N, C-alpha and C positions, 0 to 999 in steps of 0.2 A: 508658376513662378513666386520662389520662398527666399525669405535672406531670414540669414541663421542667428543673428543677433539684433536686437531693437529694444533701442535706450529711451522709446516717446515719453515715457511716465517715471515707473515706480523704477528707474532703471539702477540707481547704484546706493542700497542703502546705507552700507557702511563708508561708501566715496564720500559721504557728506563729511565723514569726519578719519581724513588717510592718514593722517596722523594720530589720532586715537581711539582703539577700538571703544572706549569708555562713553567718545561724544556722542555717537547715539545707540539709544538703548529701547528699541520697541517691545514688546512683551507679547503679540501677537501677531504675527505677520501675516496680513492676510485682510487686503481692501479692493475694492472696485468700486468706479463711481460712473452709474449713470439710473435716469429717473423717469420712465417715462418718455423716451427718446428725446429729452429735451435736452443742450447742452447749460451746463450750467461753469460757476465759477468753481475753482478748485486752487488751497493754498498747495506752491511749490517750492518746497525747500530746501537746502545744498549742505554747504559747510565752507571751510577756508583750509588752504594750503598753507604747509610751514613758511611758503615764502609772500603770505600775503595775498594769495591771487584767489578771486572770488570764486567760491563752485556755486554760488545760489543758483539755479537754473530752474527750470522747468521744460514742460515741452514747449515746443516753439512758436511764442504769440505774440505779438507787436508789440505789448508795451513792455517787456522787459527789453528784450533785445533793440529798443528804442536809447535804452541806456547803457546796452552794454550785456553780454550775458557769458555764461560757460553752460558745458554742458551735462554736470554731476548732479543730476536732475532723482528729484525722490518727491513723486506729485501723490498727495497723501490723503485730502478732505478737499471738499464741496462744498460751496457754499451760497442757500440761500436761492432756492431755484426761482422763486417769487418775482427776483426782480431781474430775470434774465429771461428776453422776449426770443423769440425763436428767430432763424435766419433770415426771414424777411425784411425785419425789423432791425438786422445788427448792421454794424457798419462797414463798410467794404473791405475785403480783404486786403492787406497790406503786404506788400514785399518789401523783405528786407535784406541787408546789403552788409556785404561782410567789412565794406570799407568804413561802415558807421559803427563797427564794435567800441566801447567805451568800458572802462573797470566799470563797475557798481559801487556806488557812494554808501551802500550797507550790504553786510554780508549778517547771514544765519552760521554763527560758529555752533553750533552744538543743537541739536534735536531729542526729546523724548515725547516715545507716541505708547497709547494703549488702544488696543482694538479690543472691544467687547461686541464679539459675534453671534445673533441669535437668529432662529429661523424670521425671514423677511424684515431684518432691520441689524446692522451695524452700525455701533457708535463708536466714533475714534476722538479720542484725545490729546490732543498736541500741545506742547511745549517748544517753542521757537524764542530762540535765544540772540537777539539781535547786536552787533555792535557798528560802529562804524568802521570803515575799510581803511588800513592803515597806508594802504597803497593809494589812496586818494586824498590829496590834498585839496578841500573843499574852503572856497572862498567865504567870506560873508553874504550871506540872502540866498548861497547855492540852496536850490531844492534838494528838501533831505527825506521826501517821500520815500517810503518806500514799495514797491509795487510786483505784488506776487501774481504770477500767471496762473492760467489753468485753460484745460483744452476738454475737460470728460463734462457728463452729464450728472448734476448729483445733487444730492437734498436740502434738508433741513439745517440752517445754523442755528445752532441749541443756545451759542454763547459766545461772547469775543470779548478778552478782556487783554489792556497792555498793565504791567506790573501792578495786576490784582484789581486796576480799575476797569470795570465796565464801561464798553465802548459804545456811544452814539453813532448809529449808522449819519453821514452825511455832513458830519461835525470832525470826528477821529477819525473814519474812514468812509471809504465810499465803495459803491460794487457796480461794475461795468462787467458786460458781458464780456468773458475770456480774462477780468482782473480783478482784483482785490487791492485799492491803492489804501497803504497805512499814510496817514496822515502828518509827517516831521514828528517819528520816534523820537526819544530822548537817545543819544550816542549806546548806553546800554540798560537794554530792555527784553522783558521774557513777554510774547505774546502768545497768550494761551484759545486754541479754539476748542470748542467741542460741537460734535455735527452727527447727524444722521445719512447715513447712507444705506442702498439698497444693492449690493452687490449682486443680487440673481436678476437684477432687470440689466445690467449689461450687456449692450449687445455690442458696444464700439469694444469691449475684448483687449484694452491698453489698463495696464496696472500693476499694482501690487498682488494681487490677489489674497578595515582601517588599514589603516594607510600609515607606516611609518615613514618619515622624510629622512633625507640622506642625513639630518644631522641629531637623527636619534627621536626626534618627537612623534610623540603619538598624534593622528588627526582623526577624529570620527567622520565616518562617512556615511551620510544618510541620505537615502532615495522613498520619495514617497506617490502614491497613488491611488487610485483608486481600489478596494480590497480585489475585485475581481480582474484587476491587472497585475497583482502584485509579482505574479511567476514570471514575468516581460522583464522584471527589473536588471533580470542580473548580467546581460551585455554588457548594459549602459556603464553598471558597476565596475566591471572589468575595464570598460572601455576609460572609467573617469580614473581606476587606476593608473593603465598603461599612460593616460596624459601626464599624470604629477609625475611619474616618473622620466618621462622623455622630457619634461620641461626642467627638471634637477639636472640629467644628465646632458642635455645638450645646450642650455643656458645658463644652468647653477640658479636656476630659480626654484625654491622650496614655496609652498603654503606656509602661509604668515598665521594662519588661526587655527583653532583647536577642533573645527566644526565644518563641516561642509554638507550644505543641502541640496537637493534637489527635488523639487516637487511637479509632477506630471497633469499640466491643464492638458482638458479636452477640446475645450472651446480657447482659442488663442492664435491672435493674427498672425506671430512672427515665429522664427522656430523658437527662440527661448529669448530669456534677460536675463544678462549677469550680475544681475543683486549680489553684494558681496557677502558668500556668507550662503546665499537662498537664491538658487538659478533657478527660476521660473521656467518652465520649457511646457512646449508642445507634445503629447503624448508620440506623434510622428515620427518625433526625433530622440526617444527614450523606452521605447516600447517594443520590442523585438523578441520573439522566437522563433522555432523552425515551421511553427504552423500557421502565422499569421504575417512574417516578415519576409521582404524579398532580401537577396544579396543587397542591393543598390540599398534597402534600407538598412539593414547594420551596417554596409558603410559609413551611411549619411549619420545615424546613430553615434558611428564612432567620433566621425570630423568634429559632429554638432560639440558633443559632450566636450573633445576636446577646445573646441572654440571656446565656449563659455569657461571652461578651467581658466584657458590662457589667458582671457581677457583679467583674471585675478591681479596682473602686473601689467598689461597692455590693456587698460584701459580702466584698470577701477585706481593701483598706488599710483601709475600716471596715468593720468586721464587729460581730456581736450578742455581749451580756455573756452574755446563756444562752438554750436553748433558748425560752423562751417569747417571746423578741423576734425568732423568726423572720420574721415577716412586715415586721420592719425591711427585713430584706436580699431576701427576694424578691417582696412585693408593689410596692418600690420598683422591683427590676429587672424583673418583670411589665411594670408602666407603661411604664419607659423599653423594652423590646422592643418592645410595643404602637406606642408613636410613633416608633421606628425603621421598624417595618414599614408603619405609616400613611404616612411621607414617604417611601420606596422604591414603593409604589403607589399607590392610592386611601384617601384619607382616611375616606371617607363608607362604601365597604366593611370598612374594618378596623374602624370603630366598632361596623357591624352585625355582624358575625362574633364579636366580642368579647363584646358584650352578649348575642348567642345562646348563649355559651357559659356565661356568669353566668346566665342564667336557665337553662339546661339542668340546670346542675350546681350550682352555688351556692345559688340560691335553694329546691333541693332537701334539700340539704344543711341548710341553716337552718330547713326544715321538721320537719325528723328528729330522732333522738335523738343523734345524733351533732353537732349544734347546737352551736356556739362563736363566742366573739368571736374578730376576728383576731389578739388578742392572748392566747391560751388561759390561763387561770387552772392548769389542773391535768392530769395526761397520767398515765396508767400506760406506754404504748410512742409514742415521740415520732414514731416510724414513719407512725402516725397522723393526727396531723398534718401533714404535710404533703397541705393537703387546698387545696381551691377557693376556702375560705373563706378560709384564709393568702395564697394566692396571689393570685386573680384579684378577691376583696371588698378584697384588702390593697390591689389595685394602684387601685380604684375611688377607695378613702381617698385616697389619693395624687393621683388627677387629679381628688378635689374642693379640694385643696391648690390647684391649678395653676388651677383655676376660681374660687376664692375669691380668691387675688392675681396670680391674670395672670400668662403666661408670663414676662414679665419678673422679677416678684416671684418665682415660683416659682423661676426660675433665681437670684436671688438669695439666697434659703435655702440652695439646695443649695451654691455658691459658699462659703457659712459654716459649713455642715455639714462640708465636706472642711477647710474653714482649722481647725477645732475639733479634729477627729476624724478626722484621716489617721494611721492605726496606732494605734488604740483602738478596744476593745472595746464598744459603748454600746446605748443603751435607744430604744425606740420614742419616750420623752419627749425625751430627747434630740436625735432629728430632730425632730419638735415644735416645740423651744426653738429653735431654728436656722430654721425658718419663721418664729416668733412674731418674733422678736430683727430677722431681718434687713430686717421689712417695719414694723415697730413696730407690732404687731398682735396682740389678746388673741385668743386660741385655746384657751382654756381647756376653753369650752363643747366646739370640737370633737374635745376629745381624748376625749368621751366613747364617740366612735366605736370606740375601742380597745378597751374597756371591754363592749359591747351588742352581743348575741347576735340572730340572727333578721334578719330582713327589715321594714324600717320599710316603713310605709303611707301614702301621702299623698295624700288626697282633694280636690280640689278645685270650686268653685262660684265663679261668675260674673254678673255683670251692668251691662248698657251704659244711662245714665241720660243720653236725648237733650239733655233743656234744661241740664244742665249741662257736657256732653260729656266727662264722666266713666266711664270703665271702673273695677269693680272685681273683684279677683279675691283669692277665701279659700281662703287653703290649711290644711290641719288635718293633722297626723302625728301618729300611732300608733306607738309601739315599745318593747322591752322595755328600754329603759334605766332603770336603778334610780335616777337620780340627774339625774331631770329629763329635757326635753327637747332632744333633737338638734339640733346646729346643721347645717342642709342646704341648699347651693348648689342652687337652684331655675332653671334658667334656661328665661327666657321672652320670646318673638317675638310680636307681634300683626300682623294679615294682614286690611287692609280687606276689608271681607265681601263688598265687591260687586268691586270690582276685582283683586283677592289681590296687592296691592300691601304690600309692609313699611313699615306705617306706625310701628311701634316695632320697633328691631333687637333682636338678642338681648343682652336687659339680665337678671344673675344678683341676683334676690331673695333675700336671708338670711332663712331658713326656723329662728326662735329659740325660738320658741312652740310650743304647742302649736296655738293657733289664731291667725292673721294673717291679715289683710285690706289689700292694696295697691293703691294708686289711680294710675290713671294717665289726666291730665288732656290737656285741649283736643287733643280728639280730633276732626276733624268729621264721624266717621259708626260706626255699627256694624262691631266688627271681630270676629274670630275668632280666639281665642290659642292660639297654640303653646306647649303647656310641656312642663318636661323636656328642652329642647330639645339634643341629644348626648346623652342620657342624662346628667343632670349630677349623677348621685346614685343610690346604688345602691337604689331604694325601687319599691316597688310604685304604681303612680300609680290613683287608681278614680276616678270622678266620686261626687260625694257624694249624688248622689238614687240612687244604683245604677244608672242608665242611662247610658250614653253618647250623646251627640246624634250620631248616625248621620250626619247631613247635613253637620255641623260636621268629623267622620270623612273623610265623603268630600270635602270642599271641601280640607282640609290633605293628602289622596290624590292631590288634582290638584294642587294651588298652594303647596304648604309650600316656602318657599326653604332650610329645616332640610334635609338630605337622609336623617337618622335618623328626622325625626319625620314625614315624609315616607312614608317605606318602615315606621314604625311603626301610622300612620294604617291601611293597608289591613291590616295584619295584622290591627289591632284587626277590621276587618270582617270580615275570613276567621274569626276565633274565634268571633265573634257568630254568625256564619254555620254554623257546625260545632257551636254549642250546642245551638242551634235544631235543627238537624236530629238531635242525640242527644235532645232533648225528645221527639221524633217529630213534629215542627210539617211542615206543607208549606212548603218552601224557595219552591217555584214563587209563593206568594202574599205571601212577605214583603218588604218593603221594603228588607230587608237585601239579598238576593238583585238586587232590580234596583242598589243601590251595588256590590256586589261586582263585578256584569258588567260597570259604568261604569269600576269602578279597573280591573279587568283587560283591557279591552277596550284601554281608552286607552293603556295601558302597553305591551301586545303589539306595538299596531302604531307604537308611537313611535320611526321609525326614526331621527329627530334626532338622539337620543340617543346616545353614543359611551359612553358611559360604563355598557356590555352588563352589569357585573357588579350594579351596581345593578337593573338592569330584571330583571335575571335571581329575582335576590334578591325583588323587587317582586312577582314572579309567584307565587314559591315559598309556597308555605303552613305556616302555625306548625307545628314538630314537634308530635309527640304528648307526648313528654317538657314541653314548652312549654305546652302545651293541660292536663298533669296537674296542674300547679303554680296553674293557676285554679279548682279545684275543689275544694270540703271533702272528699268521697271521690271517690277515686278508680276510675272502671271501665275498665281499660286497652282490654278488646276495646270497649267500647262507643265510646271516642275513637276507637279505631281506625279502625272502620266507619263513623264518622260522616266523619271526614277524608277516607276514599279515596271516599264518598259523592258530597260537595262537589269533590273530585280530575276524579272521574271526566263528571262534572256541567259543571264549566268544562271540561273537553277535550269532551265533545259540542257545547257549544256554540259553542264557538271553535275545532271542529275546524277547517277551511279558512285561518283564519288563523295559525294554529299550523304547520299543513303548509308553509304560505307563507312564514312565516317560519324555520322550519324549512331550506327550500329557499335560500332567500336567503341564511341564515348559510353555508351548506353548500359554494355558489358563490365567494362571498367567499373562503373561506380552503382555495379548493381548490389555489390554485398558490401560497400561501405557506410562507416558511419557518417553521418551527418557533420557537417564541419564549414564553419566560417572562417578560411585560409584562404591566400592567394590560388594555392593551387586548385582545390576543391571550387572555387566561385570559379576558377577559368572553366572549368570541367563543364560547367554548367553552360555557364554563358557562351561556351562553342556548340557544346549538344542545341542549346535554343536556335542559336543563327542557323546551323545544319536545319533545323526541323522550318524555322520562316521560310528561309529559300525554297525549301521544297514546297512547302504548302502555299507560295505563289502561285505554282501552276494549276490551274484550276480553269481553264477556258470553256473546255467541254463537260459534259456530264460525269464521264468516267474519269475525268481528273477532279473535278467536284468532290464526288464519292471519295476517292483515294487520298487529297488532300486533310477532309472531313474527318475518316478514320484515322490518319497518323495522328491529328492533332488530340482527338477524343482519345485517344488511347494514350497518350502523352501525358493527358491530364489524369485521368484515371488511375496510372501506376505511380503520379508523382509523390515523393514523400515528404515535399518541402513546398513553402509558397511559390518561390521563384520558378520551379515547373510550372506551376498550377497558370500562372499569370502568363507563363509565355503559350502555354496552349490557349488558354483563354484569350489572349491579344490575336491569334491566328483564327481562332472561330468566330471572333465578334464580329469578321471583315466579309462571313462567307454567305455566298445566296446560292440561291439554284437548288443543288440536290446536296448541298451542305445545310441546310439552313435548318433541318432538323436536329442536327447533332448541337450547332449553333446554341439554339433555346435551349436544348437539355443542358449542355453545360452551367449557360447562364442562371438558369436556374438551380442547379446545382450547387455553384457557386455561392449563388447570394443566400441557398437555404442552409450548406456548411460553416457559414460567416457567424449564425448563430447571433446576429444582432453585433458583433465586433466591430467598432465604429469604423477602426483605421484597416479592417476587410472592406468593410462598404464601402469605403471611400476610394478602394480599387475598383470595383466593380462598378461604380457606376464612373469612374472614367475613362476604365478600358472602354465601353461599350459608348461613352460621349466622342471617343478617337476612331469610333469603326469606319471603315469603308464600305460606307452603303449608302444605296439611292435615296433612300429615304431618310436618312440619318436626324435632318432638324428635326422630323414627326416626332422620331423617336426619343430626341434630347426633349423637347417638350413633354411628353409624355412622363421622363423620368424625373423633370422638375415637379410632377404634380405626383411624385411616389409619396408616398407616407415614411419613408424613411429620408426623405430631401429638405433639408431648412436650409436658407438661405442666414440664419443666423447662427448657422456654425460654419467658420472660416475655410476647414478643412473639407467641409462636404462641399460650401460651396464653389471654391478652385476644382474640385473634384469632376465637377460637371458641368459649370461655367466656364470655367478656365480652361478645363481640357477642349471643351470644342472650341475654343475660341482659336486653338492651337491648330485643329482640324481643315485641311484646304477645304472642307466643304463649308467651312465659314463663310467663305467667300465665293460662293455661289453668286454668278451673275445676275440672279432676281435681288441680291442685295437683301433676300431673308433674315438670312445671318446676323446680317450688320441690325435688324430693326429687332430682332429677338436679343441680342443682347444689349440694344440700347431701352428696351422695355426692361429688361433685370435690371440694370442698372439706376432704373426711375424708381426702382422698387427696391433696391438696399442700400443707395446714398443716406438716405434717415438710418436705414440699422448698423451700417458700418462703413465710415468713408472711407478707411483706408484701405478697404478691400475692391470699394465699387471704384477709386481712384485707379489703383493696381488695375482690376480689369478695363477700364476705359483707354487704357495704353494700347489694349487692340485695335482699335481705332484712328488714333494720333498721326498713323505712318501713313496717311493714306495718298500722299502725295509720292509714296516711294510705288504705289499701282500704275496697273492701264489707267485711263482716262475716265471710263465710265465706273470701275469699282471705286475709283477714287472720289467723286463728286458723290455716290452712294454711300458711302462712309462717312463724306463730311457732312452731306445733310442730316445723317444721326447726330453726328458732333452737335450740329448746330442746334438739335434741340433738345438735347442735353443740354446746352449753354443756356436756354433758357426756364430749369428748372429752378421752381420757388417752393421751398427752399431748395437751399447746393448748397453741399461743405467748401469749405473753404480747400480740399484734399482736391476732391472734384473740380471743383474752379478752376483750379490753378492746373490741372492735367487738360481740360476740355480748352481752356484758354489759351494755353501753347498751343496745344493742335492746330486751332484757328487760325493761329498766328499767320 
């Protein structure tokens, strides 16, 4: 699992001086802080907004936030490793609460930095201009110490002066684990530090390491990578230009500097960081070409490039007052990049993909021990709250504003937000106020979304009264809100039950009570409701009776005019059938099977539709993670087997139709050039889905030979990485008579990678996800492979993270859990951010059957006894054991 923007260290270069581009003047922009895997202090500096709000901030350590802090962070130097003990001697982790926020008494209004980079040593000279905060009225005797936080491992402090006077440790300043305390500096001071750091030894991997605008101003766009990867930068450059143009067209937002840089870094924890004018990117979200990137990779590059660019306004020019407001910039910017991606490609496909991701990750987060509202109330390590809840659910809350206010109303709110707060550090409440004031509406009840954890459940029932020609829809909500019902926008359309004609177009219903009935009058006949169109709210929709009307679902799967709900109806039918198989029922005697066959066959043989991706998604079964969220007690092996059973049954039932469609698409694509557009991506996606179904039929030796031959030929005739990966995914799980083809293509893929890091990541992850009886032994062997290292986050996730999503991870012996725990013990000293995220695979133990749950819990208890243990890991494990 990845998060596309991370602001933990050198997060806002020029945000430190959002009112003046001259206030921050680094000469060289590159720094990382870690030496010999020991944590040390780090000076973390920021700036001040035009309103007097302090932007001094750092990584989220306790000292700064005990006084109040904000988010525009710049972690630049590290101080005196000699005085910082290891974790065993460090103070116990401290939980930080939003209610304790206070403005800082001192601010850093200006920063000058000079980086001198040499092999094995980098010297950093910093000048911090310190002032009293005019927004804080300090009484006599009030503590005026300036506390500078840090969370990196760093090196040698060469010098520290205040107003040109050399400072004495213990008298003028105090060094403690995680902070430097400057004792009572004068109201106007200049703090100068010189340190040495060794970026090459940073394993935590956080830190700093021509387009013409609508007004006619030219902006230089520059992308940087290692020389061998320069030819893979063009798509990122094109995506950047599209995102700049889109932001001007949709929101009237123009880029404000004359230079925009992107640097691709191979070893990086997150997706990217939006440093003003200098975005630092994980190579996985910058590099893409036909030979090495799948269609999904291209889509991610476009989305993440857009995301970081959009942060220029929603994150940098208007930033967050404190860490608790993180969703203010991340949720809003995820929404903006989703809208951008939808406009560049297919809106319906984009919406389906976003909801799939939300249900697979965020719903699971809501149901586990890390459940939290989009604006958390407390944290120990803020790293752990770069979550799907803050990002993806946060984006859904922003989307609800647009659903309630309409696109024009939402734009009015955005305009007022920027008018009021450009150059300021603000809160989620400020954003809500701008939306409300711009549209003259009361959004006080809607504000409860910011403080409510968990996934609300909306149940429905309906009836049509022929004599009165009225249709009544009753909606009931359940949530974890402590302050009454939520304000939930529910988009509904009504379709004529006989003709399929849309008799009531999409209408937004305001569900504001625990139970409400909505009436539709003057209907000439019975109707079928299409509820929660476009997934208008992040809720679970269930029938009040407990059982869905499958006839109505089949009707919607065939005729709904809303693309999302048409897909959703088919998914519900698939889900019902899979659970029937899991319960031991004979699917061939089920009416659900008849509905599924009807929907599947109609979709597969719809040659008129040119939205091939929608067709492909309509044929694809719900993921195992999605299915797991729909049961109270999860048996992952049973889900895996039942889903596979339904998949094979459909493949056998429609074998000839699948093969016909596969061949037709192969012929249609044979002479065309490679393109990354909606139609071409959709054709490849649909063809690969057909192959995947066909290759699932391999119960007899003859079937194994046929499946292997199809996938092998698909691989060998592939002209792009998308098709190679699709073929290898099929082959990787083949055993018996297909084993030789599997091993041959796995070796071939490795050789063709020629050491390309991103391609090798695919090679590791595909094998880690394979459905083979000896998969754990294979994963252990891959961990010992010379190309594997825990020090590279992408490589670590590609193997260890991928295996944790394999149903075999949940083998009843608990061997998979032990393996993950052993890896985490090795990983935590190297990279706490990655170790804590991978630990998330164990903390949902309460959702599983008792035997598995106790095995998972036992491994968590062993992790809790680690010495030393990072704050990141400590928080995840302790929450998991609560």
